[in-house]
Structures are given as C-alpha cells and as structure tokens.
The first five atom37 places (N, CA, C, CB, O) and aatype in JSON, in Angstrom:
{
  "aatype": [12, 11, 11, 13, 10, 16, 15, 10, 10, 15, 15, 6, 7, 11, 19, 15, 16, 11, 1, 10, 9, 15, 10, 10, 0, 13, 19, 12, 12, 4, 9, 7, 13, 9, 0, 2, 10, 13, 17, 3, 13, 16, 9, 6, 6, 8, 9, 18, 1, 0, 12, 6, 17, 9, 19, 6, 9, 7, 12, 7, 16, 9, 19, 0, 6, 1, 13, 7, 11, 2, 14, 16, 16, 16, 14, 14, 14, 6, 2, 16, 3, 16, 14, 6, 2],
  "atom_mask": [
    [1, 1, 1, 1, 1],
    [1, 1, 1, 1, 1],
    [1, 1, 1, 1, 1],
    [1, 1, 1, 1, 1],
    [1, 1, 1, 1, 1],
    [1, 1, 1, 1, 1],
    [1, 1, 1, 1, 1],
    [1, 1, 1, 1, 1],
    [1, 1, 1, 1, 1],
    [1, 1, 1, 1, 1],
    [1, 1, 1, 1, 1],
    [1, 1, 1, 1, 1],
    [1, 1, 1, 0, 1],
    [1, 1, 1, 1, 1],
    [1, 1, 1, 1, 1],
    [1, 1, 1, 1, 1],
    [1, 1, 1, 1, 1],
    [1, 1, 1, 1, 1],
    [1, 1, 1, 1, 1],
    [1, 1, 1, 1, 1],
    [1, 1, 1, 1, 1],
    [1, 1, 1, 1, 1],
    [1, 1, 1, 1, 1],
    [1, 1, 1, 1, 1],
    [1, 1, 1, 1, 1],
    [1, 1, 1, 1, 1],
    [1, 1, 1, 1, 1],
    [1, 1, 1, 1, 1],
    [1, 1, 1, 1, 1],
    [1, 1, 1, 1, 1],
    [1, 1, 1, 1, 1],
    [1, 1, 1, 0, 1],
    [1, 1, 1, 1, 1],
    [1, 1, 1, 1, 1],
    [1, 1, 1, 1, 1],
    [1, 1, 1, 1, 1],
    [1, 1, 1, 1, 1],
    [1, 1, 1, 1, 1],
    [1, 1, 1, 1, 1],
    [1, 1, 1, 1, 1],
    [1, 1, 1, 1, 1],
    [1, 1, 1, 1, 1],
    [1, 1, 1, 1, 1],
    [1, 1, 1, 1, 1],
    [1, 1, 1, 1, 1],
    [1, 1, 1, 1, 1],
    [1, 1, 1, 1, 1],
    [1, 1, 1, 1, 1],
    [1, 1, 1, 1, 1],
    [1, 1, 1, 1, 1],
    [1, 1, 1, 1, 1],
    [1, 1, 1, 1, 1],
    [1, 1, 1, 1, 1],
    [1, 1, 1, 1, 1],
    [1, 1, 1, 1, 1],
    [1, 1, 1, 1, 1],
    [1, 1, 1, 1, 1],
    [1, 1, 1, 0, 1],
    [1, 1, 1, 1, 1],
    [1, 1, 1, 0, 1],
    [1, 1, 1, 1, 1],
    [1, 1, 1, 1, 1],
    [1, 1, 1, 1, 1],
    [1, 1, 1, 1, 1],
    [1, 1, 1, 1, 1],
    [1, 1, 1, 1, 1],
    [1, 1, 1, 1, 1],
    [1, 1, 1, 0, 1],
    [1, 1, 1, 1, 1],
    [1, 1, 1, 1, 1],
    [1, 1, 1, 1, 1],
    [1, 1, 1, 1, 1],
    [1, 1, 1, 1, 1],
    [1, 1, 1, 1, 1],
    [1, 1, 1, 1, 1],
    [1, 1, 1, 1, 1],
    [1, 1, 1, 1, 1],
    [1, 1, 1, 1, 1],
    [1, 1, 1, 1, 1],
    [1, 1, 1, 1, 1],
    [1, 1, 1, 1, 1],
    [1, 1, 1, 1, 1],
    [1, 1, 1, 1, 1],
    [1, 1, 1, 1, 1],
    [1, 1, 1, 1, 1]
  ],
  "atom_positions": [
    [[-17.77, 7.02, -4.55], [-17.16, 5.9, -3.87], [-16.12, 5.22, -4.75], [-18.23, 4.91, -3.43], [-15.06, 4.81, -4.28]],
    [[-16.44, 5.11, -6.04], [-15.51, 4.48, -6.97], [-14.22, 5.29, -7.07], [-16.14, 4.33, -8.35], [-13.12, 4.73, -7.14]],
    [[-14.36, 6.62, -7.07], [-13.19, 7.5, -7.15], [-12.32, 7.34, -5.91], [-13.62, 8.97, -7.33], [-11.09, 7.34, -6.0]],
    [[-12.96, 7.21, -4.74], [-12.22, 7.03, -3.49], [-11.45, 5.71, -3.5], [-13.18, 7.07, -2.3], [-10.28, 5.68, -3.12]],
    [[-12.09, 4.63, -3.93], [-11.41, 3.33, -3.97], [-10.27, 3.33, -4.98], [-12.4, 2.21, -4.32], [-9.22, 2.74, -4.73]],
    [[-10.48, 3.98, -6.11], [-9.42, 4.06, -7.11], [-8.22, 4.84, -6.57], [-9.93, 4.72, -8.39], [-7.08, 4.43, -6.77]],
    [[-8.48, 5.95, -5.89], [-7.37, 6.72, -5.33], [-6.7, 5.98, -4.18], [-7.86, 8.09, -4.86], [-5.5, 6.15, -3.95]],
    [[-7.46, 5.17, -3.45], [-6.91, 4.39, -2.35], [-5.96, 3.31, -2.86], [-8.03, 3.76, -1.53], [-4.92, 3.05, -2.26]],
    [[-6.33, 2.69, -3.95], [-5.56, 1.57, -4.47], [-4.53, 1.95, -5.53], [-6.47, 0.56, -5.04], [-3.77, 1.1, -5.98]],
    [[-4.5, 3.22, -5.93], [-3.61, 3.59, -7.03], [-2.3, 4.17, -6.51], [-4.29, 4.58, -7.94], [-2.23, 4.76, -5.44]],
    [[-1.3, 3.96, -7.31], [0.01, 4.53, -7.05], [0.47, 5.18, -8.34], [1.03, 3.45, -6.55], [0.75, 4.5, -9.33]],
    [[0.54, 6.49, -8.34], [0.94, 7.27, -9.51], [0.04, 7.01, -10.7], [2.38, 6.95, -9.88], [0.51, 6.88, -11.83]],
    [[-1.27, 6.93, -10.46], [-2.22, 6.76, -11.53], [-2.52, 5.34, -11.95], [0.0, 0.0, 0.0], [-3.44, 5.12, -12.74]],
    [[-1.79, 4.37, -11.45], [-2.02, 2.97, -11.8], [-2.41, 2.19, -10.54], [-0.75, 2.34, -12.47], [-1.96, 2.51, -9.44]],
    [[-3.25, 1.18, -10.72], [-3.66, 0.36, -9.58], [-2.46, -0.45, -9.1], [-4.85, -0.58, -9.95], [-1.79, -1.13, -9.88]],
    [[-2.19, -0.37, -7.8], [-1.06, -1.06, -7.21], [-1.49, -2.43, -6.72], [-0.45, -0.23, -6.05], [-2.42, -2.55, -5.92]],
    [[-0.83, -3.48, -7.21], [-1.2, -4.83, -6.79], [-0.85, -5.08, -5.33], [-0.51, -5.86, -7.68], [-1.52, -5.85, -4.66]],
    [[0.2, -4.43, -4.84], [0.54, -4.58, -3.42], [-0.59, -4.09, -2.54], [1.84, -3.82, -3.09], [-0.96, -4.74, -1.56]],
    [[-1.15, -2.96, -2.9], [-2.25, -2.39, -2.12], [-3.5, -3.24, -2.24], [-2.55, -0.96, -2.57], [-4.21, -3.47, -1.26]],
    [[-3.78, -3.72, -3.44], [-4.98, -4.52, -3.67], [-4.91, -5.83, -2.9], [-5.17, -4.79, -5.16], [-5.87, -6.21, -2.24]],
    [[-3.79, -6.52, -2.98], [-3.64, -7.79, -2.28], [-3.66, -7.59, -0.77], [-2.34, -8.49, -2.69], [-4.27, -8.38, -0.05]],
    [[-3.02, -6.54, -0.28], [-3.03, -6.27, 1.15], [-4.44, -5.96, 1.65], [-2.09, -5.11, 1.48], [-4.84, -6.41, 2.72]],
    [[-5.18, -5.18, 0.87], [-6.55, -4.85, 1.25], [-7.45, -6.09, 1.24], [-7.12, -3.78, 0.31], [-8.24, -6.28, 2.16]],
    [[-7.32, -6.93, 0.21], [-8.12, -8.15, 0.16], [-7.78, -9.1, 1.31], [-7.9, -8.85, -1.18], [-8.68, -9.71, 1.89]],
    [[-6.51, -9.23, 1.64], [-6.11, -10.08, 2.75], [-6.66, -9.54, 4.07], [-4.58, -10.19, 2.82], [-7.08, -10.31, 4.93]],
    [[-6.66, -8.22, 4.24], [-7.2, -7.61, 5.44], [-8.71, -7.86, 5.55], [-6.91, -6.11, 5.44], [-9.21, -8.19, 6.62]],
    [[-9.42, -7.7, 4.43], [-10.86, -7.94, 4.43], [-11.15, -9.41, 4.77], [-11.49, -7.57, 3.06], [-12.07, -9.7, 5.54]],
    [[-10.38, -10.33, 4.21], [-10.57, -11.76, 4.51], [-10.28, -12.06, 5.97], [-9.68, -12.62, 3.6], [-10.95, -12.89, 6.58]],
    [[-9.27, -11.4, 6.54], [-8.99, -11.57, 7.97], [-10.16, -11.08, 8.81], [-7.71, -10.82, 8.36], [-10.55, -11.73, 9.78]],
    [[-10.72, -9.95, 8.44], [-11.87, -9.4, 9.18], [-13.07, -10.32, 9.09], [-12.24, -8.01, 8.65], [-13.76, -10.54, 10.09]],
    [[-13.33, -10.86, 7.91], [-14.45, -11.79, 7.74], [-14.24, -13.03, 8.6], [-14.62, -12.18, 6.26], [-15.18, -13.49, 9.25]],
    [[-13.02, -13.57, 8.6], [-12.72, -14.74, 9.42], [-12.87, -14.45, 10.9], [0.0, 0.0, 0.0], [-13.38, -15.28, 11.65]],
    [[-12.44, -13.29, 11.33], [-12.55, -12.91, 12.75], [-14.01, -12.77, 13.16], [-11.79, -11.58, 13.01], [-14.41, -13.27, 14.21]],
    [[-14.81, -12.1, 12.33], [-16.23, -11.91, 12.64], [-16.97, -13.25, 12.6], [-16.87, -10.93, 11.65], [-17.83, -13.49, 13.45]],
    [[-16.65, -14.11, 11.63], [-17.29, -15.43, 11.56], [-16.95, -16.26, 12.79], [-16.85, -16.17, 10.29], [-17.81, -16.98, 13.29]],
    [[-15.73, -16.16, 13.27], [-15.34, -16.89, 14.47], [-16.03, -16.32, 15.71], [-13.83, -16.84, 14.65], [-16.41, -17.06, 16.61]],
    [[-16.19, -15.02, 15.74], [-16.77, -14.35, 16.89], [-18.27, -14.59, 17.03], [-16.49, -12.87, 16.81], [-18.76, -14.88, 18.12]],
    [[-19.01, -14.47, 15.93], [-20.47, -14.52, 16.01], [-21.09, -15.86, 15.61], [-21.03, -13.45, 15.15], [-22.12, -16.23, 16.16]],
    [[-20.5, -16.58, 14.68], [-21.12, -17.8, 14.18], [-20.34, -19.06, 14.56], [-21.25, -17.72, 12.69], [-20.65, -20.14, 14.07]],
    [[-19.37, -18.92, 15.41], [-18.58, -20.06, 15.9], [-17.96, -20.87, 14.75], [-19.44, -20.97, 16.76], [-17.89, -22.1, 14.81]],
    [[-17.54, -20.16, 13.71], [-16.84, -20.77, 12.59], [-15.36, -20.7, 12.88], [-17.19, -20.06, 11.23], [-14.82, -19.61, 13.08]],
    [[-14.69, -21.82, 12.92], [-13.29, -21.86, 13.31], [-12.38, -21.71, 12.1], [-12.98, -23.17, 14.06], [-12.49, -22.46, 11.12]],
    [[-11.49, -20.75, 12.18], [-10.45, -20.55, 11.17], [-9.17, -21.16, 11.71], [-10.26, -19.02, 10.81], [-8.79, -20.92, 12.86]],
    [[-8.51, -21.96, 10.89], [-7.24, -22.56, 11.31], [-6.24, -21.46, 11.62], [-6.69, -23.53, 10.22], [-6.15, -20.46, 10.9]],
    [[-5.49, -21.65, 12.69], [-4.55, -20.62, 13.13], [-3.48, -20.33, 12.09], [-3.91, -21.03, 14.44], [-3.12, -19.17, 11.88]],
    [[-2.96, -21.36, 11.43], [-1.9, -21.13, 10.45], [-2.4, -20.35, 9.23], [-1.3, -22.46, 10.0], [-1.64, -19.6, 8.62]],
    [[-3.67, -20.52, 8.88], [-4.23, -19.75, 7.78], [-4.38, -18.29, 8.18], [-5.6, -20.33, 7.34], [-4.06, -17.38, 7.42]],
    [[-4.88, -18.07, 9.41], [-5.05, -16.7, 9.89], [-3.69, -16.0, 10.01], [-5.77, -16.69, 11.26], [-3.57, -14.83, 9.64]],
    [[-2.68, -16.71, 10.51], [-1.34, -16.12, 10.64], [-0.74, -15.8, 9.27], [-0.4, -17.07, 11.4], [-0.06, -14.78, 9.11]],
    [[-1.0, -16.64, 8.29], [-0.48, -16.39, 6.94], [-1.1, -15.12, 6.36], [-0.75, -17.6, 6.02], [-0.41, -14.31, 5.74]],
    [[-2.4, -14.96, 6.55], [-3.07, -13.75, 6.06], [-2.55, -12.52, 6.81], [-4.6, -13.87, 6.22], [-2.4, -11.45, 6.23]],
    [[-2.29, -12.7, 8.09], [-1.74, -11.6, 8.89], [-0.38, -11.18, 8.36], [-1.64, -12.01, 10.37], [-0.1, -9.98, 8.26]],
    [[0.47, -12.14, 8.01], [1.79, -11.82, 7.46], [1.68, -11.12, 6.11], [2.62, -13.1, 7.32], [2.44, -10.2, 5.82]],
    [[0.73, -11.55, 5.29], [0.55, -10.91, 3.99], [0.19, -9.44, 4.17], [-0.54, -11.64, 3.16], [0.71, -8.57, 3.48]],
    [[-0.73, -9.17, 5.11], [-1.13, -7.79, 5.36], [0.03, -6.97, 5.91], [-2.32, -7.74, 6.33], [0.27, -5.85, 5.47]],
    [[0.74, -7.53, 6.88], [1.85, -6.79, 7.51], [2.96, -6.48, 6.5], [2.42, -7.58, 8.69], [3.45, -5.35, 6.45]],
    [[3.34, -7.46, 5.73], [4.42, -7.25, 4.76], [3.97, -6.33, 3.64], [4.89, -8.6, 4.18], [4.73, -5.47, 3.19]],
    [[2.73, -6.49, 3.19], [2.21, -5.62, 2.13], [2.17, -4.17, 2.57], [0.0, 0.0, 0.0], [2.61, -3.28, 1.84]],
    [[1.64, -3.93, 3.76], [1.57, -2.55, 4.25], [2.97, -1.99, 4.54], [0.7, -2.48, 5.51], [3.22, -0.81, 4.33]],
    [[3.86, -2.84, 5.02], [5.22, -2.4, 5.29], [5.95, -1.97, 4.02], [0.0, 0.0, 0.0], [6.68, -0.98, 4.03]],
    [[5.77, -2.72, 2.94], [6.43, -2.35, 1.69], [5.83, -1.08, 1.1], [6.35, -3.49, 0.68], [6.54, -0.29, 0.47]],
    [[4.52, -0.89, 1.29], [3.9, 0.33, 0.79], [4.45, 1.55, 1.53], [2.36, 0.26, 0.94], [4.75, 2.57, 0.91]],
    [[4.57, 1.44, 2.84], [5.1, 2.55, 3.64], [6.58, 2.78, 3.3], [4.93, 2.27, 5.15], [7.0, 3.93, 3.15]],
    [[7.35, 1.71, 3.18], [8.77, 1.86, 2.85], [8.95, 2.47, 1.47], [9.48, 0.5, 2.92], [9.89, 3.24, 1.25]],
    [[8.06, 2.15, 0.56], [8.12, 2.72, -0.78], [7.9, 4.23, -0.73], [7.08, 2.06, -1.69], [8.56, 4.98, -1.45]],
    [[6.98, 4.67, 0.11], [6.7, 6.1, 0.25], [7.9, 6.85, 0.81], [5.48, 6.32, 1.14], [8.25, 7.93, 0.32]],
    [[8.52, 6.29, 1.84], [9.66, 6.97, 2.46], [10.94, 6.81, 1.65], [9.88, 6.44, 3.86], [11.85, 7.62, 1.79]],
    [[11.02, 5.81, 0.82], [12.24, 5.55, 0.07], [12.37, 6.32, -1.22], [0.0, 0.0, 0.0], [13.45, 6.33, -1.82]],
    [[11.3, 6.97, -1.67], [11.37, 7.7, -2.93], [12.21, 8.95, -2.78], [9.97, 8.07, -3.41], [12.12, 9.67, -1.78]],
    [[13.04, 9.21, -3.79], [13.82, 10.44, -3.82], [12.92, 11.56, -4.32], [15.08, 10.3, -4.74], [12.18, 11.38, -5.28]],
    [[12.98, 12.71, -3.68], [12.17, 13.83, -4.17], [12.7, 14.3, -5.51], [12.16, 14.98, -3.15], [13.91, 14.37, -5.73]],
    [[11.79, 14.62, -6.38], [12.23, 15.13, -7.69], [12.54, 16.61, -7.55], [11.13, 14.89, -8.78], [11.72, 17.4, -7.09]],
    [[13.73, 16.96, -7.95], [14.16, 18.36, -7.86], [14.44, 18.87, -9.26], [15.41, 18.51, -6.96], [14.87, 18.12, -10.14]],
    [[14.2, 20.12, -9.44], [14.52, 20.74, -10.71], [15.94, 21.27, -10.65], [13.51, 21.87, -11.06], [16.37, 21.76, -9.6]],
    [[16.67, 21.19, -11.74], [18.05, 21.71, -11.73], [18.04, 23.22, -11.58], [18.8, 21.29, -13.02], [17.11, 23.88, -12.03]],
    [[19.07, 23.77, -10.96], [19.12, 25.23, -10.8], [19.23, 25.9, -12.17], [20.32, 25.65, -9.9], [19.83, 25.35, -13.09]],
    [[18.64, 27.07, -12.29], [18.71, 27.76, -13.59], [20.15, 28.18, -13.91], [17.77, 29.0, -13.61], [20.92, 28.54, -13.02]],
    [[20.46, 28.12, -15.19], [21.8, 28.53, -15.6], [21.91, 30.05, -15.55], [22.12, 28.0, -17.01], [20.98, 30.77, -15.92]],
    [[23.04, 30.51, -15.11], [23.27, 31.95, -15.01], [23.83, 32.43, -16.35], [24.25, 32.3, -13.83], [24.99, 32.18, -16.67]],
    [[23.0, 33.12, -17.12], [23.44, 33.62, -18.43], [23.81, 35.1, -18.41], [22.34, 33.39, -19.45], [24.17, 35.67, -19.44]],
    [[23.73, 35.73, -17.23], [24.03, 37.15, -17.13], [25.53, 37.43, -16.98], [23.29, 37.75, -15.96], [25.95, 38.57, -17.21]],
    [[26.33, 36.47, -16.62], [27.76, 36.72, -16.4], [28.51, 36.63, -17.73], [28.36, 35.7, -15.39], [28.22, 35.76, -18.55]],
    [[29.47, 37.53, -17.95], [30.26, 37.47, -19.2], [31.26, 36.31, -19.14], [31.01, 38.81, -19.44], [31.77, 35.96, -18.08]],
    [[31.52, 35.75, -20.28], [32.48, 34.65, -20.38], [33.88, 35.2, -20.53], [32.14, 33.71, -21.56], [34.06, 36.26, -21.14]],
    [[34.87, 34.52, -20.0], [36.28, 34.95, -20.11], [36.89, 34.51, -21.4], [37.11, 34.41, -18.95], [38.06, 34.79, -21.66]]
  ]
}
C-alpha cells in the first residue's frame, strides 16, 4: 500500500506537492460531504467551493503538465561510413 501511495503522489521519483495538496483537498471535501449527508454537519458553502477550486486547479495543472512535456528523443547516429571530400 505504501508503494502504491508513493507512486500515486510521485512525479519522476519525487513527491509532488501539487498532487499531495490536491489529494488532501479532495479527501477533506469528501469528509465534509459525508458529514453533511449523515450527521447533519453544515459546511459553509464558500469553504466547500474553495476546496473544490483547489482540487480542480491542482488536477488541471497535473494533467497539463503531462501533456505539455516534450518527449525526449535521442539524436540520430552520425554516419561515419561516408568518405569525406
């Protein structure tokens, strides 16, 4: 389980703070939603909306980061078989 969480939160071998903050905000939103649903605990709307924005922007930047990366290409091999003029 620890290996799964580490791979979920890591980006290129390092823990990504964007992913960690987005995941924590999502978990807090879920807790607030469940508390409101079952225990009649009221969460202020502006607090819930703020957490929603944090999750949306965090996940959006993570996805944009994935699509925005340039693929690493290796340079073509030099042709050493041709004679020089």
